[in-house]
N, C-alpha and C positions, 0 to 999 in steps of 0.2 A: 307841564306836564299833566297829562289827562288824568280823570278821576279814577280809571282802572287801576292806574300804576298807583296812585296815590291810596287807594283801598288795599293795593298788595303790601304796600310798604308799612301799612298802619301798625301793625304789632312788631313787624321787624326793625323797622325804622327807629321807633321810639326807644327801645332797649338798646340799640346800636348807637343811636347819636349820642345817648347820654355817655357812652364810654369815650366820647372824643372830647368831651368837657376839659379834660386835662391830659396833657402830653405825657405825662408819669404812666396814666392807665390807658394809654392809646392802644394796646394790642390785647385784646381780649383772648385770642387763641393763646394757650398755653401748652399746646402740643409740642413735643420733642421732635427731633428728627428734620430730615429736608424740609424744606419751605416751597410753597406753590405761589407764585405771582402771576397776575392776570396780566397779560401785556394789553393794556386797555385802549380802547379807540377814544379818540377826542371828538364829542359831538360838536357840529355845526350847524347852524340853521341853514336855508335855503338862500341866504346871502353871503354864507359864508363866515358868518361871525360865530364865535365860541359860543355854546349854548351851555351856560354855567348850570342851568336849571336840571338839565338832564343828567350833568356829569356828576353834579350832588347827589341824586337820586340813583346813580348808578353804584356808589359805595355802598350803602346798605345791601342793595340788590348782591353783590358780589360776596358781601359778608355773609348773607342768608345762603349763598351757594357753596360755602365751606372753604374759600380759599384763604390763604393766609396773608396776602396782601396784595398791593397794586403797583405795576410800573406806570409811572407817569410819564409820557411823552416819548414813548420808544418808536420804533420806527411803524408799527401799526397805529400808534399815536400821533403820526404825521408831524414830528418834532420839526423837521426843515421847513415846513410851511408856515411855521409861526414865527413872529417877531420875539425879541427877548421879553420886552414888555407883555406881550400876551403869554408867552411860556410861564412867566412869573405868576400871573392871573389864575392859569390853568393848574399850576401847582398849589396855589393857595387855596384854590377851590378843593382840591382832593385832599390837603391836609386839614382844613377846618372842618370836612365833613367825612373823617376818614372811617369813622363807623366801626373803630376797634380793629381797623386793618393796619398792618405794615405798609408804609410807603416808601417807595424807591423813586427818584426823580431821575431822568436822564439829563444830564448837564451839558453833554459835550455839544461843541460848536467848532466850525474852522479855525477859530482863533482862540489863543490863552486868555485873553481878557474878559472876553464874555463868558468862556467856561468857568472862569473862577468867579464871576459875578453870579452867575446861575448857582454855582456851589455854595456860594454864602447865602443867598436866599434860601436856598433849600435848607441848609442848616439852622438859619434863623427861625424858619417855620416850622421846624420839628421833623424833617423828614428822617426815616430810620437809617437809609442808605442811599447812595447815588450810583448811577450807571454812567459811566463816559465813553462815548463814541471817540475814536482818535479823529485828530483834524483831518478831515477828509477832501480838502481841495487838492493839495500837493500830493502828488501820487509818488509811490515808492519811496516815502522819506527813510532816512537812516535809521538803524535802530537807535543809534546814539541821540539823534534829535527826539525820536518819540520818548526815550528814556528820560531826557531833559523835560520835555512837556509833561509828562505823567509826574514825572517827581514832584513838579511844582504843584500840581492838582493834590496829589496824595498829601503832599505836606501842609497844604492848605485846609485839609480837611479834618474835621474831628469827628467825624462818622465815617463808617466803612464804605471803601470805594471799590466798585466793580468795574472791569473794563469791559468794552463792548466789542466782541469779535464777530464781525458781519461783512468780511472782505467783499461779498457779492453786492454790497450797497456801498461801503465806505471806499472800497479798492485798497484799503490800509489793514492789513491782518495783523491781529495780536499774536505775534510769534512767540515759540518757547523761549528763545533767547530774551525778548522783552521782558518776559513774565521773571524769568531768572534775575535779571536787572533790578527789578523791582520788588523780589518778594522778601526783602530783608524789612520792607514797612509792613509793621504790625497792623495797619489799618487797609492793607490790601486784601481784599475778603475774597475775590475771585474773578470770574469773568461770565458774561453771557455769551455762549457758543451758539449762534445762529446759523452755521454753515450746513447742518444736517448731515455731514460727513460722519458716518459711523466710526471709522477708524482712526479718524483726526481726534474725534471726541475722547475714545478710549485710551489713544496716547496721553491726552492732555492730563485726564483723571489719573493715570499711571504715574506721569512725571510730575505733577503737582499735587500729592495726596492732600496737602494741608490746605489748598485752595478749593472753594466752593465752584466747581466746575460746571454752572448752571446750563443746561439745555435749553435752548428757545426753539426748538423743534420737537414735535410728538414723537417723531422716529426714533429718536435717541432717550425718549422718557424711561424705557425699562433699565436701560444701562445705568442713566442717572440714579435712580431708585436703588438699584442694586449696589451702588457705590456710596450712597448715603449722600447725594448732591441734590440741589434742587432745581427748580426748572421756572421758566417764565413763558408762559403758554397763549397764544392767539386764541386757541380753542375755548379758553376759559371765559372769554366775553359770553358766547352762548351757552356754553354747556359747563359751567363752574362745578355742578354737582359730579358730574362724570370725571372731570379733571381732577379734583379734590378726592374721589373715592380711590384712585390710585394711589395717591399720598397716604390715606387712611389705611388702607390695606397693607402698606409697607411699614407703617408705623405700628401695626399690630402683629408683624411678623407674619403674614399672610401672603399667599401667593397674588401678585398684581395683574397676571395675566388675563383674568376673566374682568376685571375692572378697565383693564387698557384696551382690551377687545371693544367692549362697549363705548369707550371713548371715540375711539376710531370709527365706530358703526355711526354714532349720532353726527360726528364730525362731518361725516359726507353728505348730512343733510344741507350744509350750509354752501356747498361747491356749486359755482356757476360756470358754463362755458365762458371762456375769456378771461378767467380769472375772477376779478372782482374785488378782491383784498378787503381793505378796510371799508369799503363803500357797501360789499356784501355783507358783512356783518352790522354796520349801521342800519341798513334796511331789515335784516332778519331780527336785531333787536326790537323791532315793532310786535314781534311774536310775544315777548315779556312785558308788554304794556307801555314800552316807551313811544313816544312821537319819532316819526323818522327824523333822521338827522343826515349830513352829507358831507362828502370830502372837500378839499380844498384843492385848485389845480396845482400841479399839474395832473393830478389825479382825476379821474373820471367818474362820476356817479353812474350808478348802475344804468343800463338801457332799459326801454319799456319790454324788450324781449328776455333781459336777464332778470328782470323783476317777476316777469310770468313764470320763468322757471323756479323762482324760489317761493311764489304766493302759495302753491299747493303745498309745500313743505312747512309753513309756519306752524299749522297745528300740531305738527310732531316736534318742531323745535319748542314750541311751548310744552308740550306734554313732557319733555326731556327735563325740564326744571323741576318737575315732581308736584 
């Protein structure tokens, strides 16, 4: 990590890291209401090796931005691109340096043994919750089969379990019937809905009022806050202050519209032609003092032309942190 980033973390990191000394005192944010998690990228060096030094220092950075927690190894975190052993190391890095943040670990794999292994590891190392994508190789599995799969996951867990609804990636949706089959489990906490479908999101919130139907997309954030539900947002990687401001407004009983409009405004700064995804976030994080990190194949790093699009915006992205 460069000296610029180290200087920034000087005052924030010391106090926040002290909070991580004990698992019992891990969550320094005592605010009530819906929770904001950042769907964190997983930094890698130019050879594709997990860069634990950057990841370690991302935790106090997120804390200083006001988020409540971090999702480790979600889609933006490139979970399918890492081995089980690597995923354990990545989770351990976040959990050891959590800086007072709540930590949710995505433990899903295409098979039950590895999913249970990652679940046990997350629990043993102090994760607060887990997220679990459905087994995603076999398409169109029966609801009965998924119920059997998830029942074993939930029964093995001593911490809250959230199901990952992202059929655009997994091709295996979390259906209302599946949720009804599982809702008797007290540690089924909710789902992460990354579809972006406003009508479907509203329907799930209405049908399952006791579950935390977290939105994984910014477009459904106002609806989530209005219903008292949480969110796991990609935009909080670069703009944690603006994302957390939406939750702060909701907690204070204020209109979230202004804060939400600001989040949408700054989030547009990170867009590049041709997408960019996690690669764009990793490059743009250099605006906040982190050295550049890279994605793993089959994803591609930004092209020279895409970097040229983002480069002039880096001062604005830096200024957004305040």
